[in-house]
N, C-alpha and C positions, 0 to 999 in steps of 0.2 A: 321454477324461478324465471323471472323475466326482468331484465334491466336494460336501460338505454344510457349511452354516454357518447361523448365525442371521440372520434378515432384518435386524435392527438393525446387526449387524456388517458385513454386505454393503452395506447402504445407506450406512453411514458411509464405507466404503472407496470406493464409487462416487462419492459426493459429493466426496471429496477429489481423486481423480484427474480428475474431470470438468472441473476448472478448467484443465486443459492440453489439452482437446479443442478444436481450432480451429473457429471459426464458419464460416469459408469456406476451402476447400482444393481443389486439383485432384487431390490424392492421397486416394483413398477410404479407404485403410488408416488414415490419420491420423484419420478420423472414428470410429475404433473405440477401445474399451477392451480392453486385452490381459489375459486371465486366464492366469497362468502357474502351473500346479501341477506342473511338471516336476521339482521337487526336493521337499524336505520342508516347504515352506511355500507358502501361497497368496498370490501377489503380483499386485496390480492395477497397470496402467501406462497412462498416456496421454502423448502427446508431439506437440506442434505444431511441432517443430524449433527453436523459440526457447526454450520452457520444457517440461521433462519432469517428470512427477510419478509416483512409484511408492510404494505403501503395502502393507504386509503385514497381512492380516486373519486372524483366528482361524477355524479350521474343520478338517474332516477330509478328507484326500485318500484316496478309495477306489480311484481309478485315475488315475495320473499322465497329464498331458497339457497342452496349451496351445491357446488359442483366442482369436481377436479378434472381438468383437461390436460391432455398431453402437451407439455410445455413447448416442444419443438413445433408441432403442428399449429398450436394456437398462436405462438409468437410469429410464425411465418405468415399465417393468415392475416393477423392483425396488421403486420407491417405492410402488406400489399393491398389492404382495403382502400377504397376512395377516402378522401379527407372529408368525412361527413359524419352524421350520427350513426352509431352502431347499436343494433339490438341483439342481445344474447338471450335465448329462451331455451329452457330445458323441459323435458317431460318426465314422467314417472320411471321410464326405462333408462334415464340419463342421456337420451339422445339430445344433442345440443345443436340448435340452429343459430348461426351467426349471419346477420343480414346488414348490409350497408348499401344504400341506393339499390342498384339492380343485382348486386353480388349476393349470392346466398350459399352458404356452406353448411353442411350437416356433418357433424362428427359425433363419435360415441365417447361420452365421458365416463367417469367413475364416481362412485358414491363419495361425497365429501366426508362422510362419517369415518371412512377408512384412512383419512389423511393423517400424516404425522404432524400434529400441531406444534407450534413453537411453545416451549415450556413456559408456564406461568411462573415468573420469578419475582420474589418480593423486591420492591424498589425502595431503597432508603434515600438519603439525601443525594441529589444529583451533583456530579462534578461538572461545572460549566466551562466551556471554552468555545470560541467562535468556530464556525464551519471552516473558515479560511485557515485558522491556526491548525486545526486537526488535519486538514488536507495537506498543508505544507509540511507538517511534522512527518507525516507518512512519506511524502515524496522525498524528503531529505534524509530518510533513514532506510527505507524498505529495500533499496538496492543491495544492501550488504547482509541480508539474511541468507542462510544456506539454502540451496535448492535441492538438497537430498535429505532423506529421512534418517540417516545414520545417527544423528543427534537431534532429537525432536526439539529440544530447547533452542537450537540454532535456527530452526525454521520459523521462530516467532520473534516478537519484540517485547522487551521489558518495558512496562509502564509502571513507574515508581512515583508515588505521590507522598511528599513530606510537607505538611503545612500548605503553603501557597505555591509550592514548587513541583512541577511535573518534569520528570526525566524520562526520555524515550531512548532505548538502546537497542541496536542490532549488531550482530557479528557473525562471521562465517569461518573463523579460524585464521584468516589472513588479514582481516581489517575489522575495525570497530567504528560505528557511527553513533554519535550521541547528540541529542538536541535537548536543551534545557529551556523550559518555558515557565514564566512567572504567571500564576493564575491570579484572578481578581480577588478570590476568597481563599481562606484556609480550610483544609479538609483533614479528615482522619487519615493517618498514614496507611498506605496500601502499596502492595508490590505484587504484580501479576505478569504473566507472560501470555501475550495475545498472538494467536496464529497469524503468520504473515499473509496467508490466503484471505483471511477475513478482513485484514486491514487493506489489502489491495482492492477488494470488492467495495469496501466502504468508501475508499478514495475515488472510485469510479462513479459512484452514484450520489455522493454528497455535492451539493451545488457549489460550495466554497465561498459563500457570502461572508463579508466582513461584519455585517450587522447581525445576521441570524446566528443563534447559538446551537450547540450540540449538548444534550444531556447525556452524561456518562454515568452508568450505574455499574458498580463492580461488586460481585458476590464471590463466594468461595470457588465456584465452578464456572461462572459465566461473566461476560461483559456485555452490556447493552448500550447501543448507540441510538439515541432518539433525535431526529431532526425533521423539520417540516412535518409531513404526514407519514413518515417512514420510521420503522423500528428494525434494527438489526441486532440479533442475539447470537453471540458466538461462544462456544466452549473455550475455556482457557487451557493452556498447556501445563500439565502438572510437573512439579520439580523445582529445585532451587536454582535460580539463574546464576550465571558465572560472576565471580567477584572481580569486577572490572576495575575497581578503584586502585588496586595494587598494580595494574598495568599502566596507569595514567601518571607517569613520572613528570615532575615539573622541571627536572634537570635537562639541560641541553648544552651542546658544545658549539652548535651552529644555528643561527637564526637568520632568515632572510625574508624580505618583503618583495612581492612580485605582482605585476598586473595579472589578474586572474584570467581575463580573456586572452591575453597574449600567451600565457603558459598553456591554457587549454587548447588553443588553436595549434600551437607548436607540437604538443603531444599528439593531437589528432592527425597532424600531417605526418608525424613520424610513424604512425600505425599503418600508413600506406605501404610500408616496407614489410609488414608482417601479414602472412597468410593466415586465414582462419584456422584455429587449432594450434598454430605455432606459438610457443611461449617465450619468444625472445623479449627480454626486458629492455626498458629504456634506461640509459645511463645519464646521471646528472653529475657534471663536473663543476662544483661550486667553488669559485674563487672570489676575491674582492671585486665587487661591482659587476660580476658577470657569472652567468651560468651557461655552460655549453651542454646542450642536450643532444644525445646521439643514440643511434640504434643501428645494429648490424644484423642482417638476416640473409637467408639464401637469395632472396629477391634483390638485395642491394643494401645500400647504407644511406643514412641521412644524418646531418648534424646542423645545429642552429644555435646561435648565441642570443641570449636574452639579458637585458640589463636588470640588475637586482640591487637591493640595499642590504648588505650582509653585515652581521655581527658574528664574531667568533672565528672558529677554525675553518680552513678549506676542507672540503670533503668530496669524495668520489663514491657514488652510491647508485644502486640499481633497483628499479621497481617494475612491477607489472603495470604497463601503461593504462590498462582498463580501470584499475583501481583509482588512479589519479583522475582519470576522465570522469568516472562516476561521481566522485566527491566534488570536483570543481564545477560540474554542471549544476549542482543543486545549491551552490553558494551564491548569494545575491550581491555580495560586496564587490567593488571594482578591484580592490587590492586584498591579497591574502598574506597571512604570516605563516611560515613553515618552520618547524623546529626539528632539528636532528641531533643525534648523539654520536653515533659512529655507523659504519657501513652495515653493521649487523643488528642494529637496534631500530625499533619502530620510529617512524617520523610522525609528527603531529601537524595537522592543518587546523588552526583554531583562531577564534577572535579573542580580543582582550577580555571580554566578559564571560568567556566559555559558554556562550549561547549555542555554539556548535563546536564539536570536536570530532575530527576524523583521524583515526590512527591507521597507518598503513605499514605492514611489515615489508622490509626490503627483500630482494631475492639474493641468492648466493652470488657474491661478487665474481668469483672465478668463472661461474657459468656465464655471467653477464658479458665477460670480455672475450669469450670464444667466438 
């Protein structure tokens, strides 16, 4: 095999597929990036058996072939090459020479025939949404997946399609994040759970253009994301997702509107009083026209008043400040509406059209006041 391409193009492709190289594996071949120049295009691929990524890069094929190179060595070399044309050449023993200007590296590759290729999955009608929309939906929900494997379903996100409506849901047992998207077309109803790890990697490599689209293909076991010259294939998480609709009560005793930036900044300031690992909650004392926000910890205390527009009853309630910060950071509106029932029931942050809904469980009130 012998190919030439620009360093910037090669580095971009390597960066994209590197997201699917496993950090730990007993299969050495999975620690490689596959360079496939056996046809009329140069394709880079990585696959950790849960998520596989392939991307096509521009370049010239002088001699067709295929090689698997250690991902860490190869990406480090590519990153530090001069910004010029790169030539990659292999021989029959898989010895690979990488040349750029006066820099010349020789590394030993592996047979491409041994590589774990991305499965060939039948594609039916694609579900279309903009790159920007997909990237935003992930950003606005991914923070509330669970980070442990005790409940596999909580480490993923629900993608539910009904007609022209896409609902994306994540939860970790303490909070729920929901985004509702209206699609331009109607599609067959589908309901799958996508691993959070896969969505995080997709959000890192997708450009986020408002004009360019993503093709989504959903099968019984996989979801495929196609955009630009890149394809991401991810396994789905098996199992029935949680019935969240019964958790989403429309009843409330207290509703207030508040400036989002003012509330976010106030909670952020309050967390200065909390050491890492300390679980001291933030207390909201909500009365007519005012919310007093306070926190007490070993380090000290802080309180601050914020003007609000309130309907309904006064309430004194405590929350994990991180959960409020995570939700408020991804909401774009200047003003948010917050709904509460009582100090032991979840609160809801949502807009009038339910395009976004964030449910947060309160903390034990007695613990909060100690």
